[in-house]
C-alpha angles and dihedrals in degrees: 000000000000115000117217126230124195112308093212111001112188115217137201136015100308098077112123130181119193128201131174094278108004137060121205123203138145115275118254132206088258090062092069096100095051094040092048093049093051095044094048094045092047099043094117090046097048112027097068088065099046137077116264115264110236107254092232093061121083117245110252089207088066106022114064092198090057090050091052090048088052090052092050092049091052092048089055090050090053093048088051091048089239099117142358112208122191137188113220114231127190107194102325094324124105110234106169145305139274119190133193101210143171096031112189121188128187114068094342104054093184143136139185127231127215128177148173135184138197108268089230089063097043121116096038098094092243089134095051089053090048091051091053089051091052092047091052090049094047097048104031100037107022097037094227117164101208142022125197131195116191119198135181104247096236092051093099094170093059091042090054090060094060095036091057087058094045095236117177119260109219099183143270125311106206117228088349104158136015107245121180088343097310129101100239132196113240133204109228115219119182146176127193128207089253090058090044093054091050092050103029096103092046095047094043093049092048101043112018107037113088116241115248112267 
């Protein structure tokens, strides 16, 4: 059986995805100021849902050099077809991130999606729109077969994102990831390319087509 690779795998820092209200693109060194401001202002909102940063590593929200190193590492992941990270922009303003990570080819053809948004922008469905953009990119341009989004059960804000899109809940992975120093259970939501093809027109019309002015 022949295993597929990406049909047209974009590379580098110029990749841009556009929705009706959001623009997704890789973060650049020049985004440090905006990214730092959002991350520092939202620390109480975001850090309870993220892995602990090792104490020996500098904080990229404070240290510009660490942020630049982070950008370079993510560029290498994209070049290697291992991950496709995106900043979320509303107008010209950075509002969060959504990342297509852990891409596996061969017989699996899968990836995982993680995301966060500025608390000041939450509740406006910007993340659901961003997730549809990433799904279209993953299935239509990268030829992936499956996407998975794993969420701590009590994280109702993240769950609302996938529930708005009607993604399938596959079950609970016990003690799946270390979050804020604790091995947390995660709900595993997924969508396959077959499901995407059945729902592409509906999801695109609802989330990616601009409303008439």
